[in-house]
Structure formats: C-alpha cells, structure tokens
C-alpha positions in Angstrom: 192.5 26.4 97.0 193.8 29.4 98.9 190.4 30.0 100.4 190.2 26.4 101.6 193.5 26.7 103.3 192.5 29.9 105.0 189.2 28.3 106.2 191.1 25.2 107.6 193.6 27.5 109.3 190.8 29.5 110.9 189.0 26.3 112.2 192.2 24.7 113.5 192.3 26.7 116.7 188.6 25.8 117.4 189.4 22.1 117.1 192.4 22.6 119.4 190.3 24.5 122.0 187.7 21.7 121.9 190.4 19.1 122.5 191.9 21.1 125.4 188.5 21.6 126.9 187.7 17.9 126.7 191.0 17.0 128.3 190.4 19.4 131.2 186.6 19.0 131.7 186.0 15.6 130.2 183.9 14.6 127.2 180.5 16.3 126.8 177.3 14.6 125.9 175.9 15.3 122.5 172.6 17.2 122.4 169.4 15.1 122.1 168.0 15.3 118.6 166.5 13.3 115.7 169.3 11.0 114.5 168.7 11.6 110.7 172.4 12.4 110.2 173.6 9.4 112.2 174.0 7.2 109.1 172.8 9.1 106.1 170.9 6.9 103.6 170.2 7.7 99.9 167.4 5.3 99.4 164.1 6.8 98.2 161.4 6.9 100.8 157.7 7.2 100.7 155.5 9.7 102.5 153.9 8.3 105.6 152.1 11.4 106.6 148.7 10.8 108.3 145.9 13.2 109.2 146.1 14.5 112.8 143.8 13.0 115.5 140.4 14.6 115.5 138.4 15.6 118.5 136.1 13.0 120.1 132.6 12.9 118.7 129.6 13.6 120.9 128.8 11.0 123.6 132.1 9.2 122.8 135.6 9.0 124.3 137.0 7.8 121.0 138.7 10.0 118.5 139.9 9.2 115.0 143.7 8.6 114.7 144.3 7.7 118.4 146.1 4.5 119.3 143.8 1.7 120.2 144.1 -1.2 122.5 143.8 -3.7 119.7 145.9 -2.0 117.1 149.5 -3.2 116.3 151.7 -1.2 118.6 154.9 -2.2 116.8 157.0 0.5 115.1 155.9 1.1 111.5 156.0 4.9 110.9 158.7 7.5 110.8 159.4 8.7 114.4 158.3 5.4 116.0 160.7 3.8 118.5 161.7 0.2 118.8 164.2 -1.7 120.9 167.2 -3.4 119.4 168.7 -6.3 121.3 172.4 -6.7 120.5 173.9 -10.1 121.5 177.2 -10.8 119.7 179.2 -13.8 120.7 181.5 -14.6 117.9 184.9 -16.3 117.6 187.2 -17.0 114.8 190.5 -18.9 114.5 192.7 -19.1 111.4 196.1 -20.7 111.1 198.3 -20.6 108.0 201.8 -22.0 107.3 203.8 -21.8 104.1 207.2 -23.2 103.2 209.0 -23.1 99.8 212.5 -23.8 98.6 214.4 -23.9 95.3 217.9 -24.9 94.2 219.2 -24.2 90.7 222.6 -24.7 89.0 224.0 -23.7 85.6 227.2 -24.7 83.8 228.1 -23.4 80.3 231.2 -23.6 78.2 232.4 -22.3 74.8 235.2 -24.7 73.7 234.9 -23.4 70.2 234.0 -19.8 69.4 234.9 -19.1 65.7 238.5 -20.1 66.4 238.9 -17.2 68.8 239.0 -19.3 72.0 242.7 -19.1 72.1 242.6 -15.4 71.7 240.1 -15.1 74.6 242.6 -17.0 76.7 245.1 -14.2 76.2 242.7 -11.5 77.1 241.1 -13.2 80.1 242.9 -14.4 83.2 245.2 -17.4 82.9 242.7 -19.6 84.8 240.1 -19.2 82.0 238.9 -22.5 80.7 236.6 -22.4 77.6 234.9 -25.7 78.6 233.7 -24.1 81.9 233.4 -20.5 80.9 230.2 -19.9 83.0 228.9 -21.6 86.1 226.2 -20.4 88.5 224.6 -21.8 91.6 221.6 -20.5 93.5 219.5 -21.6 96.4 216.4 -19.9 98.0 214.1 -20.8 100.8 211.1 -19.2 102.5 209.1 -20.1 105.5 206.1 -18.2 107.0 203.5 -18.8 109.6 200.5 -16.8 110.8 197.6 -17.2 113.2 194.5 -15.2 114.0 192.5 -15.9 117.2 189.6 -13.6 117.8 186.7 -13.7 120.4 184.1 -11.0 120.8 181.1 -10.9 123.2 178.8 -7.9 123.4 175.4 -7.8 125.1 173.6 -4.5 124.9 170.1 -3.0 124.4 169.4 0.2 122.7 166.2 2.1 121.6 166.2 3.2 117.9 164.0 5.5 115.9 162.4 4.8 112.5 164.0 7.5 110.3 162.5 6.4 106.9 160.2 3.9 105.3 161.3 2.3 102.0 158.9 1.7 99.1 158.8 -2.0 99.9 157.8 -1.3 103.5 161.2 -2.0 105.2 162.2 0.4 107.9 165.4 2.4 108.2 166.3 2.7 111.9 168.9 4.7 113.6 169.7 5.2 117.3 172.5 6.3 119.6 173.1 6.1 123.3 175.6 7.9 125.5 176.5 7.3 129.1 179.0 9.4 131.0 180.7 8.0 134.1 183.1 10.5 135.7 185.5 11.5 132.9 184.7 8.6 130.5 182.0 8.7 127.9 180.6 5.4 126.5 178.7 5.7 123.2 176.6 3.1 121.4 175.4 3.6 117.9 173.2 1.4 115.7 171.7 1.8 112.2 170.3 -0.4 109.5 167.2 -1.7 107.7 164.7 -4.1 109.2 161.6 -5.9 108.0 158.3 -5.0 109.8 157.6 -8.8 110.2 160.9 -9.3 112.1 159.7 -6.9 114.8 158.4 -9.0 117.7 155.1 -8.3 119.5 157.1 -6.6 122.3 158.4 -4.1 119.7 161.9 -5.5 119.7 164.3 -6.7 117.0 167.6 -8.7 117.2 170.8 -7.4 115.6 171.0 -10.5 113.4 167.7 -9.4 111.7 169.1 -5.9 110.7 170.3 -5.6 107.1 173.2 -3.3 106.4 173.7 -3.2 110.2 176.2 -0.6 111.5 176.9 -1.1 115.2 179.5 0.9 117.0 180.5 0.6 120.6 183.2 2.8 121.9 183.9 5.9 123.9 186.3 8.7 124.7 187.8 10.2 127.8 190.7 9.9 130.1 191.1 6.1 130.0 190.5 5.9 126.2 193.1 8.7 125.6 195.8 6.8 127.7 195.1 3.5 125.9 195.2 5.0 122.4 198.5 4.8 120.4 200.1 8.2 120.1 199.6 9.9 116.7 203.3 10.2 115.9 203.9 6.5 116.7 200.9 5.4 114.7 202.1 7.4 111.6 205.6 6.0 111.9 204.4 2.4 112.2 202.1 2.9 109.2 204.5 4.5 106.8 207.8 3.0 107.9 209.3 0.9 105.0 211.2 -1.3 107.5 
C-alpha cells in the first residue's frame, strides 16, 4: 500500500506537467499506431496468417497471394481497412406526472380502565377526558412532474481496422480519427463487431450494423476546457445532500 502511494505521488507531477503543457501549447495528436488497445476485447480469435506472396513464375506477371481484379476486395483479414458510415438522427421525448394525497384521523378513549380512570384524572391535567384520551389527525400530499426531450444528429465517416477475426467469422473493428484546428482537438472513436456479409461492395458498413458498437465523438482544448464544469463544483453538486 505504501509503495502504491509513493508511485502515485511520483506520477502526479508528470500529470500536472502534461496538463500545464496542454493548456499552454494546446492538445497534442496521439501517435499513429495499430488500435489494438482502443477497446480491448477478450473474445477468442483464430489465426488468419497466410503465406507471403511468391515471386512471379516465368513468362507470367501473376504471383501467388497477390490481390486480383476479380477477388473480393472487402475487409476480411486482420489489418484490413473498411469505412464506417455514422449517421445518427435520434430523438426521444418522455413526460411523467405523479400526484398522491392521503388524509387520516384517529380518535381513541379509555372511559373504563380497571377503575383507575378517576385516578388518572388526578394525575393528568384537569382537561383530561377519558372518553377522548387520544386523537390524531394527519394529511400528506405529493406532486411531481418530469420531462425529457432529447435530439441527437451526427453524420460522420471514419476508416476502421480489422483487429481480430472471431471463430464464427465476424470481424472485430477498431478505429480512431483526430483532427486539430488551432487549439482544439476533435477525436472520433469507433469499435464493435460486424458480419462480413454486412460489408457492402464498396467496403463500407453502417453504424446500425455494428454489434457492441462503441462510438465516441468529443474533443479537448481551449473551448472544451471553458465549457466544462469546474471539478470542485462538480463534486459539490454530486455529493451535496441538499
């Protein structure tokens, strides 16, 4: 436990330096690389290793393993690239209203209590009446109303890489795209599982055909930092009991 605290304390200045550098210089683009760690999957995969292309035989321009004009050019192997068309146009509206009320009353008396009712009158105040010893009244009411109105529209296109092939032939795809404009970085991320038959002849697939789809569209930079709720205010609103 002590070692973990020391490691976190040592890394804290590095994180602070990164934040300060980003505030001064702006967000940096991530290095280009294979997106295997974009959305880690634990599903078993099969080997899709193929023999490397061989040299062309004598008197022929053809070599084994090369892509042909008449072969299926759609993504099917690890490392292949396909295009994902994202066209989200959703809207939702929910309205709820509740109302409840209750009124209760209770009157109880003890005109006879083992002959001690007269003795109770001496102990209790003079206004004590055994016939109406206890009387209660209560009234409660509650009214609530809520409404949700959401509308989302996103139209984007991104290239993704086949990162794994499942035993049933489905493809695990992952892709990310970053665009920096001045001091603002826009990042688009997509990941999921697609069926080979859902990939069109143009090597494209729609976001509605991606199972376990994980689509993220956001960014960071000067504008995003100003629009974000301060950390102290966010914690206060989250844990405030009032």
